[in-house]
C-alpha beads as a LAMMPS data file, in Angstrom:
LAMMPS data file: protein, C-alpha beads

91 atoms
90 bonds

1 atom types
1 bond types

-500.0 500.0 xlo xhi
-500.0 500.0 ylo yhi
-500.0 500.0 zlo zhi

Masses

1 110.0

Atoms # bond

1 1 1 -258.577 110.976 96.280
2 1 1 -256.569 111.984 99.166
3 1 1 -252.564 111.791 98.687
4 1 1 -250.782 109.258 101.114
5 1 1 -248.298 111.309 103.082
6 1 1 -245.225 109.038 104.462
7 1 1 -242.724 110.250 107.118
8 1 1 -238.913 110.393 105.871
9 1 1 -238.378 107.461 108.196
10 1 1 -241.139 105.296 106.733
11 1 1 -239.702 106.376 103.445
12 1 1 -236.220 105.367 104.224
13 1 1 -237.147 101.909 105.661
14 1 1 -238.927 101.161 102.372
15 1 1 -236.223 101.795 100.394
16 1 1 -233.650 100.007 102.330
17 1 1 -236.219 96.851 102.618
18 1 1 -236.534 96.745 98.917
19 1 1 -232.802 96.548 99.082
20 1 1 -232.657 93.874 101.263
21 1 1 -230.863 96.010 104.180
22 1 1 -233.803 96.745 106.436
23 1 1 -234.463 95.108 109.034
24 1 1 -231.214 93.181 109.295
25 1 1 -230.239 90.361 107.411
26 1 1 -233.569 88.400 106.358
27 1 1 -232.144 85.612 103.925
28 1 1 -229.758 82.801 104.837
29 1 1 -227.635 80.288 102.739
30 1 1 -227.852 79.240 99.145
31 1 1 -231.673 80.125 98.813
32 1 1 -230.882 83.248 100.624
33 1 1 -228.152 84.348 97.804
34 1 1 -230.490 83.395 95.289
35 1 1 -233.364 85.509 96.797
36 1 1 -231.638 88.396 97.386
37 1 1 -229.871 88.437 93.745
38 1 1 -233.323 88.380 92.239
39 1 1 -234.759 90.978 94.656
40 1 1 -232.115 93.340 93.908
41 1 1 -232.002 92.517 90.320
42 1 1 -228.289 92.071 89.897
43 1 1 -225.193 91.546 91.815
44 1 1 -221.888 91.975 89.754
45 1 1 -219.375 89.618 90.531
46 1 1 -216.187 91.491 91.262
47 1 1 -212.789 89.591 90.792
48 1 1 -210.550 92.162 91.920
49 1 1 -210.325 92.017 95.942
50 1 1 -209.579 95.487 97.405
51 1 1 -211.368 95.724 100.688
52 1 1 -213.664 93.171 99.511
53 1 1 -215.117 91.997 96.441
54 1 1 -218.176 94.009 95.745
55 1 1 -220.339 90.813 95.360
56 1 1 -219.084 89.561 98.854
57 1 1 -220.313 93.274 100.365
58 1 1 -223.521 93.258 98.759
59 1 1 -224.128 89.793 99.844
60 1 1 -222.555 89.784 103.321
61 1 1 -224.884 92.972 104.251
62 1 1 -227.887 91.163 103.319
63 1 1 -227.339 87.239 103.839
64 1 1 -227.243 86.082 107.491
65 1 1 -224.373 83.783 107.591
66 1 1 -222.470 84.833 104.104
67 1 1 -219.062 83.996 104.054
68 1 1 -216.992 85.252 101.136
69 1 1 -215.924 82.160 99.003
70 1 1 -213.505 82.057 96.391
71 1 1 -216.094 81.597 93.917
72 1 1 -219.584 82.464 95.489
73 1 1 -221.237 81.630 92.168
74 1 1 -220.435 78.076 92.270
75 1 1 -220.695 77.786 96.113
76 1 1 -223.945 79.462 96.532
77 1 1 -225.928 79.256 93.434
78 1 1 -224.469 76.479 91.504
79 1 1 -225.776 76.034 88.074
80 1 1 -228.676 78.496 88.475
81 1 1 -226.152 81.392 87.024
82 1 1 -228.160 84.142 89.025
83 1 1 -224.781 86.550 89.400
84 1 1 -223.824 88.629 86.693
85 1 1 -220.157 88.917 85.320
86 1 1 -218.811 85.043 85.970
87 1 1 -215.235 85.033 85.223
88 1 1 -212.334 82.736 86.100
89 1 1 -210.142 85.735 86.413
90 1 1 -210.670 85.884 90.491
91 1 1 -209.222 84.094 93.124

Bonds

1 1 1 2
2 1 2 3
3 1 3 4
4 1 4 5
5 1 5 6
6 1 6 7
7 1 7 8
8 1 8 9
9 1 9 10
10 1 10 11
11 1 11 12
12 1 12 13
13 1 13 14
14 1 14 15
15 1 15 16
16 1 16 17
17 1 17 18
18 1 18 19
19 1 19 20
20 1 20 21
21 1 21 22
22 1 22 23
23 1 23 24
24 1 24 25
25 1 25 26
26 1 26 27
27 1 27 28
28 1 28 29
29 1 29 30
30 1 30 31
31 1 31 32
32 1 32 33
33 1 33 34
34 1 34 35
35 1 35 36
36 1 36 37
37 1 37 38
38 1 38 39
39 1 39 40
40 1 40 41
41 1 41 42
42 1 42 43
43 1 43 44
44 1 44 45
45 1 45 46
46 1 46 47
47 1 47 48
48 1 48 49
49 1 49 50
50 1 50 51
51 1 51 52
52 1 52 53
53 1 53 54
54 1 54 55
55 1 55 56
56 1 56 57
57 1 57 58
58 1 58 59
59 1 59 60
60 1 60 61
61 1 61 62
62 1 62 63
63 1 63 64
64 1 64 65
65 1 65 66
66 1 66 67
67 1 67 68
68 1 68 69
69 1 69 70
70 1 70 71
71 1 71 72
72 1 72 73
73 1 73 74
74 1 74 75
75 1 75 76
76 1 76 77
77 1 77 78
78 1 78 79
79 1 79 80
80 1 80 81
81 1 81 82
82 1 82 83
83 1 83 84
84 1 84 85
85 1 85 86
86 1 86 87
87 1 87 88
88 1 88 89
89 1 89 90
90 1 90 91
C-alpha cells in the first residue's frame, strides 16, 4: 500500500474544516449552534465577559448570523442542553 501524501495546505484546511472554521461560517441560527457544538465536541459557556465570552467567540467564528446573547444556551439551544457549564452567574 502506498502512503498518502498531503500538502500542508490540504492538512491545514482539513483541520480547520473539522473545527468548523473553514471555509467560512457554514452553520446558521439555532440549528447551527447545535450542529457546531456537536461537531467540535463541547463549547464552554463562560460567565466572564472580558473581550467576549469564550462561547461567543467560538460560535461567532463558526455560525453565520450568531449574535452574543445574555444566555445563549437558552436562546439558541433551549432545552437541548448542548453547551457545557450552564450557569446563572453570567449577565
